[in-house]
C-alpha positions in Angstrom: -0.1 -0.3 -0.1 1.5 3.3 -0.6 2.9 5.9 1.8 0.2 8.0 0.8 -3.0 5.6 1.2 -1.1 4.9 4.7 -1.0 8.2 5.8 -4.8 9.2 4.7 -6.0 6.5 7.1 -3.9 7.1 9.5 -5.8 10.9 9.7 -9.2 9.8 9.0 -8.6 7.3 12.3 -6.7 10.4 13.7 -9.6 12.7 14.0 -12.3 10.1 14.3 -10.6 9.3 17.5 -10.6 12.3 18.5 -13.9 12.8 17.5 -15.4 9.8 19.3 -12.6 11.1 22.9 -14.2 14.9 22.7 -18.1 13.2 22.4 -17.8 10.2 24.9 -15.9 12.5 27.9 -16.7 15.8 27.3 -20.0 16.2 26.0 -21.7 13.2 27.2 -19.4 13.0 30.6 -19.4 8.2 30.1 -17.1 6.6 31.7 -14.0 5.3 29.4 -16.2 1.9 29.9 -19.5 1.8 29.6 -21.3 -2.2 29.9 -24.3 -0.3 27.9 -22.0 0.5 24.8 -20.3 -2.4 25.3 -23.0 -4.4 25.1 -24.4 -2.0 21.8 -21.3 -2.4 20.0 -21.6 -6.1 20.5 -25.5 -7.1 19.0 -24.0 -4.3 16.5 -20.6 -6.5 15.5 -22.8 -9.4 15.7 -25.4 -7.9 12.8 -22.6 -7.1 10.5 -21.5 -10.8 11.1 -24.8 -11.7 10.0 -25.3 -9.9 6.8 -21.8 -10.7 5.1 -22.8 -13.8 6.2 -25.5 -13.9 3.9 -23.8 -12.6 1.8 -21.8 -15.4 1.2 -19.1 -12.9 2.7 -16.7 -13.8 6.4 -14.5 -11.5 7.7 -10.7 -12.5 6.9 -12.5 -12.6 2.8 -13.8 -9.5 2.7 -10.8 -7.3 4.9 -7.5 -9.6 3.8 -8.5 -10.5 0.1 -10.4 -8.1 -1.4 -9.4 -5.1 0.2 -5.8 -5.9 -0.3 -7.5 -7.0 -4.7 -8.5 -3.5 -4.1 -5.2 -1.4 -2.4 -2.4 -4.2 -3.7 -0.4 -2.2 -6.3 2.3 -0.8 -3.4 2.8 1.9 -6.4 -0.9 3.2 -7.1 -1.8 6.4 -4.6 -4.1 7.6 -2.4 -5.1 10.1 -5.7 -5.0 7.4 -8.9 -7.0 5.4 -6.2 -9.7 8.4 -6.3 -9.5 9.1 -9.2 -9.9 5.7 -10.4 -13.2 5.3 -8.5 -14.5 8.0 -10.0 -14.1 6.9 -13.0 -15.4 4.0 -11.8 -18.4 5.4 -10.4 -19.0 7.6 -13.2 -19.9 5.2 -15.9 -22.2 3.1 -13.8 
């Protein structure tokens, strides 16, 4: 995976982490570990796993095969990938 893609992923993950920390601790005033949130997330993850199972997929196939095929070219930059994706969506 090209360094521009890795940088974009790190930037977006850091942004989401910061927004979640702000909302969780400063807006909602929740504790670090919230049993209600843990149960909700487990149920949500099980629904997701059920959905991908119904569509004849599994977690490993999606994250370690399909995504690798799309982003496997180490020389493709983030901008090239965005342009390729945009052309694909405009033609379909």
